Structure formats: structure tokens, C-alpha cells
ZAKOLGU-819179 format. One record per residue (C-alpha): residue in three letters; x, y, z. Coordinates in steps of 0.25 Angstrom, whole numbers. Example, Ala and Ser with C-alpha at 12.3 -4.5 7.8 and 13.67 -1.06 7.14 Angstrom:
2
@rest ALA&px 49&py -18&pz 31
@rest SER&px 55&py -4&pz 29
This chain:
373
@rest MET&px -42&py 357&pz 30
@rest SER&px -42&py 368&pz 19
@rest LYS&px -50&py 366&pz 6
@rest GLY&px -37&py 365&pz -2
@rest LEU&px -31&py 354&pz 6
@rest THR&px -44&py 346&pz 6
@rest VAL&px -45&py 347&pz -10
@rest SER&px -30&py 343&pz -11
@rest LEU&px -32&py 331&pz -1
@rest VAL&px -44&py 326&pz -9
@rest LEU&px -37&py 327&pz -22
@rest SER&px -25&py 320&pz -16
@rest LEU&px -34&py 308&pz -11
@rest ALA&px -41&py 307&pz -25
@rest ALA&px -27&py 306&pz -32
@rest CYS&px -24&py 294&pz -23
@rest ALA&px -37&py 287&pz -24
@rest PRO&px -37&py 274&pz -32
@rest LEU&px -43&py 276&pz -46
@rest LEU&px -56&py 267&pz -48
@rest PRO&px -55&py 258&pz -60
@rest ALA&px -62&py 264&pz -72
@rest GLN&px -74&py 254&pz -73
@rest ASP&px -77&py 257&pz -88
@rest ASP&px -63&py 255&pz -93
@rest SER&px -56&py 244&pz -84
@rest SER&px -68&py 234&pz -81
@rest ILE&px -72&py 232&pz -96
@rest GLN&px -67&py 221&pz -104
@rest PRO&px -69&py 226&pz -118
@rest PHE&px -73&py 218&pz -130
@rest SER&px -62&py 215&pz -140
@rest PRO&px -64&py 219&pz -155
@rest GLU&px -67&py 205&pz -158
@rest GLN&px -78&py 204&pz -148
@rest LEU&px -84&py 217&pz -152
@rest ASP&px -85&py 212&pz -167
@rest ASN&px -92&py 200&pz -163
@rest LEU&px -102&py 207&pz -154
@rest LEU&px -105&py 218&pz -164
@rest ALA&px -105&py 209&pz -177
@rest PRO&px -120&py 207&pz -177
@rest ILE&px -123&py 221&pz -177
@rest ALA&px -111&py 229&pz -183
@rest LEU&px -118&py 230&pz -196
@rest TYR&px -131&py 236&pz -191
@rest PRO&px -135&py 250&pz -196
@rest ASP&px -129&py 260&pz -187
@rest PRO&px -141&py 266&pz -180
@rest LEU&px -146&py 252&pz -176
@rest LEU&px -132&py 248&pz -171
@rest ALA&px -132&py 260&pz -163
@rest GLN&px -145&py 257&pz -156
@rest VAL&px -141&py 242&pz -154
@rest LEU&px -128&py 246&pz -147
@rest LEU&px -135&py 256&pz -137
@rest ALA&px -146&py 246&pz -135
@rest ALA&px -136&py 235&pz -131
@rest THR&px -132&py 243&pz -119
@rest PHE&px -147&py 240&pz -114
@rest PRO&px -148&py 225&pz -114
@rest ASP&px -158&py 224&pz -104
@rest GLN&px -167&py 234&pz -111
@rest ILE&px -164&py 226&pz -124
@rest ASP&px -169&py 213&pz -117
@rest GLU&px -181&py 220&pz -111
@rest ALA&px -185&py 227&pz -124
@rest ALA&px -184&py 214&pz -132
@rest ARG&px -194&py 207&pz -122
@rest PHE&px -203&py 219&pz -124
@rest CYS&px -203&py 219&pz -139
@rest ARG&px -204&py 203&pz -140
@rest GLY&px -216&py 204&pz -131
@rest GLY&px -224&py 210&pz -142
@rest ALA&px -222&py 225&pz -139
@rest ASP&px -225&py 235&pz -150
@rest THR&px -213&py 241&pz -156
@rest ASN&px -219&py 255&pz -154
@rest ASP&px -218&py 252&pz -139
@rest ILE&px -203&py 252&pz -140
@rest ASP&px -200&py 267&pz -139
@rest ILE&px -208&py 268&pz -126
@rest GLN&px -200&py 258&pz -118
@rest PRO&px -190&py 262&pz -108
@rest TRP&px -178&py 256&pz -115
@rest ASN&px -166&py 264&pz -120
@rest VAL&px -168&py 270&pz -133
@rest SER&px -158&py 261&pz -140
@rest VAL&px -166&py 249&pz -135
@rest LYS&px -178&py 254&pz -141
@rest ALA&px -172&py 257&pz -154
@rest VAL&px -167&py 243&pz -156
@rest ALA&px -180&py 237&pz -151
@rest HIS&px -186&py 242&pz -164
@rest TYR&px -178&py 232&pz -171
@rest PRO&px -181&py 218&pz -166
@rest THR&px -170&py 211&pz -175
@rest VAL&px -160&py 219&pz -168
@rest PHE&px -166&py 220&pz -154
@rest TYR&px -170&py 205&pz -151
@rest PRO&px -156&py 200&pz -154
@rest MET&px -150&py 210&pz -144
@rest ALA&px -160&py 205&pz -134
@rest ASP&px -158&py 190&pz -137
@rest SER&px -143&py 192&pz -135
@rest LEU&px -141&py 201&pz -123
@rest ASP&px -127&py 196&pz -120
@rest TRP&px -123&py 202&pz -134
@rest THR&px -131&py 214&pz -132
@rest THR&px -126&py 217&pz -118
@rest ALA&px -112&py 215&pz -123
@rest LEU&px -114&py 224&pz -134
@rest GLY&px -119&py 235&pz -125
@rest GLN&px -107&py 233&pz -116
@rest VAL&px -98&py 235&pz -128
@rest TYR&px -105&py 247&pz -132
@rest ILE&px -103&py 253&pz -118
@rest ASN&px -89&py 249&pz -116
@rest GLN&px -83&py 249&pz -130
@rest SER&px -91&py 258&pz -139
@rest ALA&px -80&py 262&pz -148
@rest ASP&px -75&py 247&pz -149
@rest LEU&px -89&py 243&pz -152
@rest MET&px -90&py 253&pz -164
@rest ALA&px -77&py 249&pz -169
@rest SER&px -81&py 235&pz -170
@rest VAL&px -94&py 239&pz -177
@rest GLN&px -85&py 246&pz -187
@rest ARG&px -75&py 235&pz -188
@rest LEU&px -86&py 225&pz -192
@rest ARG&px -93&py 234&pz -201
@rest ARG&px -80&py 236&pz -209
@rest GLU&px -78&py 222&pz -210
@rest ALA&px -92&py 219&pz -215
@rest HIS&px -90&py 231&pz -225
@rest ASP&px -76&py 226&pz -230
@rest VAL&px -82&py 212&pz -234
@rest GLY&px -94&py 218&pz -241
@rest ASN&px -105&py 215&pz -230
@rest LEU&px -108&py 229&pz -226
@rest LEU&px -113&py 238&pz -238
@rest THR&px -123&py 248&pz -241
@rest THR&px -136&py 242&pz -244
@rest PRO&px -151&py 246&pz -246
@rest GLU&px -152&py 242&pz -231
@rest GLN&px -139&py 249&pz -225
@rest ASP&px -130&py 261&pz -228
@rest VAL&px -116&py 258&pz -225
@rest GLU&px -107&py 270&pz -224
@rest VAL&px -92&py 270&pz -222
@rest ASP&px -88&py 283&pz -215
@rest ASP&px -73&py 286&pz -212
@rest GLY&px -71&py 271&pz -209
@rest ASN&px -84&py 269&pz -201
@rest ILE&px -95&py 260&pz -207
@rest GLU&px -109&py 266&pz -205
@rest ILE&px -122&py 258&pz -207
@rest TRP&px -135&py 265&pz -209
@rest PRO&px -149&py 262&pz -213
@rest ALA&px -150&py 264&pz -229
@rest GLN&px -165&py 266&pz -229
@rest PRO&px -172&py 278&pz -222
@rest GLN&px -183&py 270&pz -215
@rest TYR&px -177&py 256&pz -212
@rest CYS&px -164&py 250&pz -207
@rest TYR&px -160&py 235&pz -209
@rest LEU&px -152&py 226&pz -201
@rest PRO&px -140&py 219&pz -208
@rest VAL&px -141&py 204&pz -206
@rest TYR&px -128&py 196&pz -206
@rest ASP&px -119&py 186&pz -200
@rest PRO&px -108&py 192&pz -192
@rest SER&px -99&py 180&pz -195
@rest LEU&px -100&py 183&pz -210
@rest VAL&px -103&py 198&pz -212
@rest PHE&px -89&py 203&pz -208
@rest PHE&px -81&py 193&pz -216
@rest GLY&px -86&py 192&pz -230
@rest SER&px -97&py 187&pz -239
@rest GLY&px -107&py 177&pz -237
@rest GLY&px -99&py 165&pz -243
@rest ILE&px -104&py 155&pz -253
@rest PHE&px -118&py 161&pz -252
@rest GLY&px -113&py 175&pz -257
@rest GLY&px -121&py 188&pz -256
@rest SER&px -122&py 197&pz -244
@rest ILE&px -121&py 192&pz -230
@rest VAL&px -129&py 204&pz -225
@rest THR&px -144&py 205&pz -226
@rest PHE&px -153&py 214&pz -219
@rest SER&px -165&py 213&pz -210
@rest ALA&px -179&py 218&pz -213
@rest ARG&px -180&py 233&pz -213
@rest LEU&px -181&py 240&pz -199
@rest PRO&px -187&py 254&pz -197
@rest ILE&px -178&py 265&pz -194
@rest GLY&px -184&py 272&pz -183
@rest VAL&px -181&py 284&pz -174
@rest TRP&px -175&py 274&pz -164
@rest LEU&px -162&py 274&pz -173
@rest ASN&px -157&py 286&pz -166
@rest TYR&px -143&py 283&pz -164
@rest ASP&px -131&py 281&pz -174
@rest PHE&px -116&py 279&pz -174
@rest ASP&px -105&py 289&pz -175
@rest TRP&px -95&py 280&pz -180
@rest HIS&px -83&py 290&pz -180
@rest ARG&px -85&py 293&pz -165
@rest ARG&px -89&py 278&pz -162
@rest ARG&px -102&py 282&pz -155
@rest ILE&px -117&py 281&pz -156
@rest TYR&px -125&py 294&pz -157
@rest TYR&px -139&py 299&pz -156
@rest HIS&px -143&py 305&pz -169
@rest GLY&px -158&py 308&pz -166
@rest TRP&px -162&py 308&pz -181
@rest ALA&px -155&py 321&pz -183
@rest ASP&px -141&py 319&pz -187
@rest GLY&px -132&py 307&pz -192
@rest PRO&px -130&py 298&pz -204
@rest VAL&px -138&py 298&pz -217
@rest TRP&px -147&py 287&pz -212
@rest ILE&px -153&py 296&pz -202
@rest ALA&px -157&py 307&pz -212
@rest ARG&px -162&py 296&pz -221
@rest SER&px -171&py 290&pz -210
@rest ARG&px -175&py 303&pz -203
@rest PRO&px -187&py 306&pz -211
@rest TYR&px -193&py 293&pz -207
@rest ILE&px -191&py 294&pz -192
@rest GLN&px -201&py 298&pz -182
@rest ILE&px -194&py 305&pz -171
@rest ASN&px -198&py 302&pz -157
@rest SER&px -192&py 306&pz -143
@rest VAL&px -188&py 292&pz -139
@rest TYR&px -177&py 291&pz -149
@rest VAL&px -174&py 306&pz -153
@rest ASN&px -171&py 315&pz -141
@rest ASP&px -159&py 322&pz -135
@rest ASN&px -157&py 312&pz -124
@rest LEU&px -153&py 301&pz -134
@rest ARG&px -140&py 309&pz -137
@rest ASN&px -133&py 303&pz -125
@rest LEU&px -133&py 288&pz -129
@rest ALA&px -140&py 280&pz -117
@rest VAL&px -133&py 267&pz -115
@rest ASN&px -133&py 257&pz -103
@rest ARG&px -119&py 257&pz -98
@rest SER&px -123&py 246&pz -87
@rest VAL&px -124&py 236&pz -99
@rest THR&px -109&py 234&pz -96
@rest THR&px -112&py 228&pz -82
@rest LEU&px -121&py 217&pz -88
@rest ALA&px -117&py 203&pz -88
@rest VAL&px -115&py 197&pz -102
@rest ASN&px -112&py 182&pz -106
@rest TYR&px -100&py 185&pz -115
@rest GLY&px -99&py 171&pz -119
@rest ASP&px -112&py 173&pz -126
@rest LEU&px -105&py 183&pz -135
@rest THR&px -97&py 173&pz -142
@rest ARG&px -108&py 169&pz -151
@rest TYR&px -106&py 183&pz -158
@rest ASN&px -92&py 179&pz -162
@rest SER&px -96&py 180&pz -177
@rest VAL&px -84&py 189&pz -181
@rest HIS&px -73&py 185&pz -172
@rest GLN&px -73&py 170&pz -168
@rest ASP&px -69&py 165&pz -155
@rest VAL&px -70&py 178&pz -147
@rest GLU&px -72&py 176&pz -132
@rest TYR&px -79&py 187&pz -124
@rest GLY&px -74&py 182&pz -110
@rest SER&px -83&py 178&pz -98
@rest THR&px -78&py 189&pz -89
@rest ARG&px -80&py 201&pz -97
@rest ILE&px -80&py 213&pz -88
@rest ASN&px -90&py 224&pz -90
@rest ALA&px -90&py 238&pz -84
@rest GLY&px -86&py 234&pz -70
@rest VAL&px -93&py 221&pz -69
@rest SER&px -81&py 211&pz -65
@rest SER&px -89&py 198&pz -65
@rest ALA&px -90&py 189&pz -77
@rest ALA&px -103&py 188&pz -85
@rest PRO&px -111&py 176&pz -80
@rest LEU&px -109&py 163&pz -88
@rest ASN&px -123&py 159&pz -87
@rest ASN&px -128&py 172&pz -93
@rest VAL&px -133&py 165&pz -106
@rest ASN&px -138&py 179&pz -112
@rest ASN&px -139&py 192&pz -105
@rest LYS&px -154&py 192&pz -103
@rest ILE&px -160&py 201&pz -93
@rest ILE&px -164&py 190&pz -84
@rest GLN&px -149&py 189&pz -80
@rest ARG&px -150&py 203&pz -74
@rest ASN&px -164&py 202&pz -69
@rest THR&px -169&py 195&pz -57
@rest ASN&px -184&py 198&pz -58
@rest VAL&px -189&py 185&pz -63
@rest ASP&px -203&py 191&pz -66
@rest ASP&px -196&py 201&pz -76
@rest GLY&px -202&py 200&pz -90
@rest ARG&px -189&py 201&pz -96
@rest ILE&px -183&py 188&pz -91
@rest ASP&px -180&py 177&pz -101
@rest LEU&px -193&py 169&pz -97
@rest ASN&px -201&py 181&pz -102
@rest ARG&px -194&py 185&pz -115
@rest GLY&px -203&py 190&pz -125
@rest ARG&px -215&py 190&pz -116
@rest ALA&px -225&py 201&pz -118
@rest PRO&px -226&py 212&pz -107
@rest ASP&px -240&py 207&pz -103
@rest GLN&px -237&py 192&pz -102
@rest PRO&px -234&py 186&pz -89
@rest VAL&px -219&py 185&pz -84
@rest ALA&px -213&py 171&pz -84
@rest ARG&px -208&py 166&pz -70
@rest ARG&px -196&py 158&pz -67
@rest PRO&px -200&py 144&pz -64
@rest GLU&px -193&py 144&pz -50
@rest LEU&px -203&py 155&pz -46
@rest ASN&px -214&py 144&pz -47
@rest ARG&px -224&py 155&pz -53
@rest ALA&px -231&py 153&pz -65
@rest ALA&px -234&py 164&pz -75
@rest PRO&px -248&py 169&pz -75
@rest PRO&px -257&py 162&pz -86
@rest ALA&px -262&py 169&pz -98
@rest THR&px -275&py 176&pz -94
@rest ASP&px -281&py 174&pz -108
@rest ALA&px -279&py 169&pz -122
@rest LYS&px -274&py 182&pz -127
@rest ALA&px -263&py 182&pz -117
@rest SER&px -259&py 168&pz -120
@rest SER&px -259&py 172&pz -135
@rest GLN&px -250&py 184&pz -133
@rest ARG&px -240&py 175&pz -125
@rest GLY&px -239&py 166&pz -137
@rest GLN&px -238&py 177&pz -147
@rest SER&px -227&py 183&pz -138
@rest SER&px -219&py 170&pz -138
@rest ARG&px -220&py 168&pz -153
@rest ALA&px -216&py 182&pz -155
@rest GLN&px -202&py 179&pz -149
@rest ALA&px -193&py 178&pz -162
@rest THR&px -180&py 172&pz -161
@rest HIS&px -168&py 182&pz -164
@rest SER&px -154&py 178&pz -167
@rest ALA&px -143&py 185&pz -159
@rest PRO&px -136&py 196&pz -165
@rest GLY&px -124&py 188&pz -168
@rest ALA&px -132&py 177&pz -175
@rest ARG&px -138&py 185&pz -187
@rest SER&px -135&py 178&pz -200
@rest SER&px -138&py 183&pz -215
@rest GLY&px -135&py 170&pz -222
@rest GLY&px -138&py 157&pz -215
@rest GLY&px -128&py 148&pz -221
@rest ARG&px -119&py 158&pz -227
@rest SER&px -104&py 154&pz -224
@rest HIS&px -93&py 163&pz -220
@rest GLY&px -86&py 167&pz -233
@rest GLY&px -80&py 181&pz -229
@rest GLY&px -66&py 184&pz -230
@rest GLY&px -58&py 187&pz -217
@rest GLY&px -67&py 179&pz -208
@rest GLY&px -55&py 170&pz -205
@rest ARG&px -48&py 182&pz -198
@rest ARG&px -58&py 181&pz -187
@rest ARG&px -61&py 166&pz -186
């Protein structure tokens, strides 16, 4: 058979072959705008450099879980940078008030990571939509803690101080609708100051709807303000970080989407569905998945990351499942026993991202709320 005839035959067969389904397009059930708004409402008003790291880190929920256990076990924050986690996970680990709620609500975190992978442009449109609504009712303004800039219709939020950033603390069910009701005053407060470190190495290009690596060289004015106070190191500043590292396999992880209804603070009565399909996974999320802890995906009962061992220091004995009929080794001395007690007491309770509130008994007094209730 001649070479030309062989090529023709191959091309002919290829033309007749059935096309395989495009997995990344046809097998994904996208979140609606209402679902996106609810999912993003707790973090939409975060400063841009921190929000960028949260979205990237959300694609690594197992690392978030592991890092939280590491930090809650009494690890020194100076040890974060040498851990084998993604750079975005290391970045948010420097801020426990951001990091621990992500670890405590892994269904929310995993869903957020899936949306970032599958619907990045829709996600960013939702953030801008929410910011615009908070801005329009007077709840998103420039303050000593944050610099709010409107650029060609896009609302950018930057740290206002060169050495510190602040988390806005607000109730998502109020902040996008209006004032604090009969109590008056602002319904947005701010956390204690958080250090701006070299780990805030990403930011948003809102015009192109993307996150980009700035490497402390170029970008918004906040970077120039903070740069003199930043100690550059190769963990967070190197050319390899120009290509954003994300975990695309997050889209294959099971999520209890019913758990997400507790984030219905902006749009009420939104259902997320019990059979959402993610990137080629055709089975429904397990109904008994109370929260997407790592134990649901890990069969090693001795693993220090399982729920029985949450918050335990690395050198403490691992708890065993009762059915194994094996007791954990006793403490070898009084010092070890004391360390266990300290580790247990150190486990602070943190609200889920959707449960932050700035006003306790404040009532909903904002105009426009009825359009979503």
C-alpha cells in the first residue's frame, strides 16, 4: 500500500470515528448566579490579595485540612513556609481567622475550589456583583483599614496600610442590603490587624477576570506601599509561581451540597441539588457526608489527620478506632500529659465562613432585601 493511500485511509477513519464527550464541558452542572452569590458572600469583601490566596487554596482542601491540624497542634508559624503544601495554602495558614473556618467547613471550601476551577469567570462576576451591592448601600467604603477603588466598573479592595491588612467582619444577610436597622451605624467592623507578608504574592486583574502573580514587582498601589517592609524569599517570590498552581482534581471530590444551604444568606431558599455532577463524576454526593473531612477519603485508621486526632500535636499518640480494640499508648511522663492538655485547650472554636456577624442583635433594616427573600 502506498504511503499516500495509507494517510488517506487514516484520515478517512478518523473522520468517521465518534467524537468523545468533552468532559470539562458536558459533565459539569454549573452553579447558578444565586448559588455563587451565597457561596461567595462571606469572603467577597476580603481585600484582593487575601481573597486571591483563599480561592487558590480552596482547590487544595486536603492540604487545608492537614495544615490546620499542623497549626492547631502547636506548630510555630515560622515552620509554615517549609511545609510541603501549595504556596497558597501556606499563605492563608498565616491567618488563622481565615484559615481555620476553611478547615472547619470543608464542604464549603471544596465547593469553592470546584467553582474556581470550573467557573472562574462566573465566580469573579459574582464577587463584583456582591461588592457593587454593598457599595451601593454604603457598606463598602474606603476606611483607615481598606482602600476601595472603582476602576472602569470594577471594585477593587486593597490594604490601606503598608504593614497591615484587616479582615472585614460582617453579616452577609445584612451587608449587601442596607444599614444596621434600629441600631444604626456601620454594620462592617474590622478584625485585629494582620501582618502583610511576602506570602501575599497574588492579586486580581479584574479586567481580564484572572488572578496573577505580581512577585512584589508590579501591580496596584498597595504593593508599592508595602514593598519596603517585605522581606523577599524564594518560597513566595520565584519565576515558577507565574504559572498558577491549582489542584484540578478537586472537581472529583464528593461534597455534601445539602450542607451548603446554610450559606443561603443572600438569596433564600436556594437548593444546591443532591446529584450535582463534577468533572466526570456521575454519582451523587454521599448523603452521609456530614462534612468533607479527610476521613471520608482516607482508609488509614492510624492517620493523624482523622477526626479522632484533630488538633493533636505531631508527637502525641494517635487515637485508634474502638473496633480495633487497641488502646492508645499512655503518656510516658507528666510533661507529655501536660502537653496533651494544653493542645486540647488550644483548640479554639471558629465560626463557619457564613456565620460571621458584626452586630449580634442587629435587625435587617436594609432596603432591597425583599427582592431576594
